[in-house]
C-alpha positions as CSV (number, residue, x, y, z in Angstrom):
1,M,12.3,-25.2,4.8
2,L,10.5,-22.7,2.2
3,R,8.8,-24.4,-0.6
4,H,8.2,-23.1,-3.9
5,S,5.4,-22.8,-6.5
6,T,6.0,-24.8,-9.7
7,Q,4.5,-21.5,-11.6
8,R,6.7,-18.8,-12.4
9,D,5.5,-14.9,-12.3
10,Q,5.8,-12.9,-15.7
11,T,9.4,-12.1,-14.5
12,G,10.3,-15.8,-14.4
13,R,10.8,-15.9,-11.1
14,E,9.9,-18.6,-8.7
15,I,6.9,-17.7,-6.4
16,P,7.5,-18.6,-3.0
17,L,4.9,-20.7,-0.9
18,H,5.0,-19.9,2.9
19,D,4.0,-22.4,5.7
20,E,2.4,-21.3,9.1
21,E,5.4,-19.7,10.4
22,G,5.4,-17.5,7.5
23,F,1.9,-16.5,8.3
24,A,2.9,-16.1,11.5
25,G,6.0,-13.7,10.9
26,M,3.7,-11.7,8.5
27,R,0.7,-11.0,11.5
28,R,3.3,-9.9,13.6
29,A,4.6,-7.5,11.3
30,G,1.5,-6.9,9.6
31,R,0.0,-5.5,12.8
32,I,2.8,-3.3,14.1
33,A,2.4,-1.8,10.1
34,A,-1.1,-1.0,10.8
35,M,-0.3,0.3,14.1
36,T,2.2,2.9,12.6
37,L,-0.4,3.9,10.5
38,D,-3.6,4.3,13.1
39,F,-0.7,6.2,15.3
40,I,0.3,8.8,12.8
41,A,-3.5,9.6,11.7
42,P,-3.9,12.7,14.7
43,Y,-0.8,14.2,13.4
44,V,-2.0,15.0,9.7
45,R,-2.9,18.1,9.4
46,P,-2.4,21.6,8.1
47,G,1.0,23.2,9.0
48,V,2.6,19.8,9.3
49,S,5.4,19.0,7.1
50,T,5.8,15.2,6.0
51,A,9.7,15.3,6.9
52,H,7.7,15.6,10.7
53,L,5.5,12.4,9.9
54,D,8.3,10.9,8.6
55,R,10.1,11.4,12.0
56,L,7.3,10.3,14.3
57,L,6.9,7.1,11.9
58,E,10.3,6.4,12.6
59,Q,10.1,7.0,16.4
60,F,6.9,4.8,16.4
61,M,8.8,2.0,14.6
62,R,11.9,2.0,16.6
63,D,10.1,2.0,19.7
64,A,7.7,-1.1,18.8
65,G,11.5,-3.0,18.3
66,T,11.1,-2.7,14.6
67,V,13.5,-1.5,11.8
68,P,12.1,0.7,8.9
69,A,12.7,-1.3,5.8
70,T,12.6,1.5,3.4
71,I,15.8,3.1,5.1
72,G,18.7,2.2,3.3
73,Y,17.1,0.3,0.2
74,K,18.3,0.7,-2.9
75,G,19.9,4.2,-1.3
76,Y,16.4,5.4,0.4
77,R,17.2,7.3,3.3
78,H,13.1,7.6,4.9
79,A,11.2,5.5,7.2
80,S,8.4,6.1,4.8
81,C,7.0,7.6,1.9
82,I,4.6,10.1,1.8
83,S,2.8,11.1,-1.2
84,V,1.1,13.9,-1.6
85,N,-2.1,14.9,-3.8
86,H,-0.8,14.5,-7.6
87,V,2.6,12.1,-6.0
88,V,0.9,9.1,-7.2
89,T,3.6,6.8,-5.2
90,H,7.5,6.9,-3.6
91,G,6.6,10.3,-2.3
92,I,9.8,11.5,-0.2
93,P,9.2,13.1,2.7
94,A,10.7,16.6,3.1
95,D,10.9,19.6,6.3
96,D,9.4,22.2,3.2
97,K,6.3,19.8,2.3
98,V,4.1,21.3,4.4
99,L,0.5,20.2,4.3
100,R,-2.8,22.2,3.6
101,E,-5.7,22.1,4.4
102,G,-8.0,19.7,1.6
103,D,-4.8,17.8,0.7
104,I,-4.9,14.2,0.1
105,L,-2.2,12.2,0.9
106,N,-0.9,8.4,1.1
107,I,1.9,7.0,3.9
108,D,3.1,3.8,2.7
109,V,5.5,1.8,5.7
110,T,7.6,-1.4,5.9
111,P,8.4,-2.2,9.9
112,L,11.0,-5.0,9.6
113,V,10.1,-7.5,12.4
114,D,11.6,-11.0,13.3
115,G,13.1,-10.8,9.4
116,W,9.4,-10.1,8.2
117,H,8.2,-7.4,6.2
118,G,4.9,-5.3,7.2
119,D,4.3,-3.3,4.1
120,T,0.8,-1.6,3.9
121,S,-0.2,2.3,2.9
122,R,-3.2,4.5,3.7
123,M,-5.0,7.3,2.5
124,Y,-5.4,10.6,4.8
125,D,-7.5,13.4,5.2
126,V,-6.0,16.7,5.7
127,G,-9.0,19.1,6.9
128,E,-12.0,19.1,4.9
129,V,-11.0,17.8,1.4
130,P,-13.2,18.5,-2.2
131,I,-15.6,16.0,-3.6
132,K,-13.7,14.8,-6.3
133,A,-11.1,14.0,-4.0
134,R,-13.4,11.8,-1.3
135,R,-14.7,10.3,-4.6
136,L,-11.4,9.4,-5.8
137,V,-10.1,8.1,-2.0
138,D,-13.6,5.6,-1.7
139,A,-13.3,3.8,-5.0
140,T,-9.8,3.6,-4.4
141,Y,-10.4,1.5,-1.2
142,E,-13.4,-0.5,-2.9
143,A,-11.1,-1.1,-6.1
144,M,-8.0,-2.6,-3.4
145,M,-11.1,-4.7,-1.0
146,A,-12.6,-6.4,-4.4
147,G,-9.5,-7.0,-5.8
148,I,-8.6,-8.8,-2.4
149,A,-11.9,-10.3,-2.7
150,Q,-11.3,-12.1,-5.3
151,V,-8.0,-14.1,-3.5
152,K,-8.4,-17.7,-2.8
153,P,-6.9,-20.8,-4.2
154,G,-7.6,-21.7,-7.6
155,A,-8.4,-18.0,-8.5
156,H,-6.1,-16.0,-10.6
157,L,-3.8,-12.8,-10.9
158,G,-6.1,-11.6,-13.4
159,D,-8.9,-11.9,-11.6
160,I,-7.6,-9.1,-9.1
161,G,-6.6,-6.8,-11.6
162,H,-10.2,-7.2,-13.1
163,A,-12.0,-6.6,-10.1
164,I,-9.8,-3.5,-9.4
165,E,-10.1,-2.4,-13.1
166,T,-14.1,-2.8,-12.9
167,I,-14.6,-0.5,-9.8
168,A,-11.9,2.1,-11.4
169,R,-13.9,2.1,-15.0
170,R,-17.2,2.5,-13.2
171,E,-16.1,5.5,-11.0
172,R,-14.6,7.1,-14.2
173,F,-11.0,7.0,-12.5
174,S,-8.0,5.1,-14.5
175,V,-5.6,2.6,-13.4
176,V,-2.2,3.2,-12.9
177,E,0.2,0.7,-15.0
178,D,3.4,1.6,-14.1
179,F,3.6,0.1,-10.7
180,C,2.1,-3.0,-9.0
181,G,1.8,-5.5,-6.4
182,H,4.3,-7.6,-5.1
183,G,5.3,-10.9,-3.2
184,V,6.6,-10.3,0.3
185,G,7.9,-11.5,3.2
186,R,11.4,-12.5,4.5
187,I,12.6,-10.4,1.2
188,F,10.8,-7.1,1.0
189,H,9.8,-6.9,-3.1
190,D,9.3,-11.1,-4.3
191,A,7.0,-13.0,-7.1
192,P,4.9,-12.5,-7.8
193,L,4.3,-9.2,-9.7
194,V,0.4,-8.3,-8.5
195,L,-1.3,-6.1,-11.5
196,H,-3.9,-4.0,-10.4
197,Y,-6.1,-4.2,-14.1
198,G,-6.0,-7.7,-16.0
199,K,-8.7,-9.9,-17.6
200,R,-10.6,-13.0,-15.6
201,G,-9.0,-16.6,-15.4
202,T,-5.8,-15.3,-17.1
203,G,-2.2,-15.4,-14.9
204,V,-0.8,-17.3,-12.4
205,T,-3.0,-19.2,-10.4
206,L,-3.4,-18.7,-6.7
207,E,-1.8,-21.4,-4.4
208,P,-2.5,-21.8,-0.5
209,G,0.8,-20.1,0.9
210,M,1.6,-16.9,-1.5
211,I,1.9,-14.1,-0.2
212,F,1.9,-10.7,-1.9
213,T,0.8,-6.7,-1.4
214,I,-2.1,-5.5,-3.8
215,E,-1.8,-1.8,-3.7
216,P,-4.0,0.0,-6.7
217,M,-3.5,3.4,-7.6
218,L,-6.5,5.1,-9.0
219,N,-5.7,8.4,-10.4
220,A,-8.6,11.3,-11.1
221,G,-7.1,11.8,-14.6
222,R,-5.0,9.5,-17.3
223,H,-3.0,7.1,-16.0
224,E,0.0,7.9,-16.9
225,V,2.9,8.9,-14.8
226,K,6.3,10.0,-14.8
227,V,9.6,9.9,-11.9
228,L,11.0,13.2,-11.3
229,S,14.4,13.4,-11.2
230,D,14.9,12.6,-7.6
231,G,14.8,9.1,-8.9
232,W,11.8,8.1,-6.5
233,T,8.8,10.2,-6.8
234,A,6.5,9.4,-9.3
235,V,3.6,11.9,-10.2
236,T,0.6,12.0,-12.7
237,R,1.5,13.6,-16.2
238,D,-1.6,15.9,-16.3
239,R,-1.5,16.5,-12.5
240,S,-4.6,15.1,-11.5
241,L,-5.4,14.0,-8.3
242,S,-4.3,10.1,-7.5
243,A,-4.8,8.0,-4.0
244,Q,-3.5,4.5,-3.4
245,F,-4.0,1.8,-0.5
246,E,-2.4,-1.3,0.0
247,H,-2.7,-4.1,2.2
248,S,-0.2,-7.6,2.6
249,V,-2.5,-10.7,2.0
250,G,-1.7,-14.4,2.3
251,V,-4.0,-17.1,0.2
252,T,-5.0,-19.8,2.7
253,E,-6.5,-23.1,2.4
254,T,-10.0,-21.7,2.4
255,G,-9.5,-17.7,1.0
256,V,-7.8,-15.2,2.0
257,E,-5.9,-13.4,5.2
258,I,-5.4,-9.6,5.7
259,F,-1.7,-8.9,7.4
260,T,-2.3,-5.0,7.8
261,T,-5.5,-4.8,9.0
262,S,-6.3,-1.7,11.1
263,P,-6.7,-2.6,15.1
264,R,-8.6,0.4,15.8
265,G,-11.1,-0.3,12.5
266,W,-9.5,2.9,10.6
267,H,-9.8,1.4,7.0
268,K,-10.2,5.2,5.1
269,P,-10.4,8.6,5.9
270,P,-12.0,10.2,7.0
271,Y,-10.7,9.1,11.0
272,P,-12.5,9.4,14.3
273,V,-9.6,11.1,15.6
274,D,-9.0,14.0,18.2
275,A,-6.4,16.8,16.7
276,K,-5.7,18.0,20.7
277,S,-4.5,14.4,21.6
278,A,-1.1,15.3,18.6
279,A,-0.4,18.8,20.1
């Protein structure tokens, strides 16, 4: 039976504590999620539409015996979110959104595997990207991993946010404050909320069994965003570039387990893929 912490998150919700069955379920879901992002890498190239990528992602997840959890979620109709350049998050795939040389993009997928949500996202390059875009992508990945490194029993959610914010400030990028990480498991978006900024020693105390995402979004310009009229697409207000990485992690008795690590070791771009394999 699922236990809950005696603590509650900022919204007042109880925080689930998962047992070994939960961790095993998240390992299965996380591996397929990571495999999905590995699979799509050779197809990310100039001239390809984000809708085409979404169809390939959906087919891969279904062929793996899973269901894309995003389809039907609050009315969303696609197997992924694909956010290009100044799109911060929740970019909607479309046939008229065609990738161009120098673009950077985030692909976010959540296959549902035996009732467990494998939630993860990764950045991709389209050909050769500008130096500033490379710096932003590298800093965002470093920030996520710095946040993950804080996860252990007795640490605080504020430690995660502080570590992420420290990297962003050092690299002179801003942290998006309008979106955050979240609990995940059998429920897609659960407690606790995981802010990507904060003060050390503040917030919920981490306990073994907590499972959540860490998914910082860093902007090359200011941190402010706005959501477009479609109700999903969030963009930077100043049109500056944005980048995001996301892992699903669990608090163990001794530290942290990452469920969504790439089986191929493709953690951040550029990825060593042969575009001919996607022809």
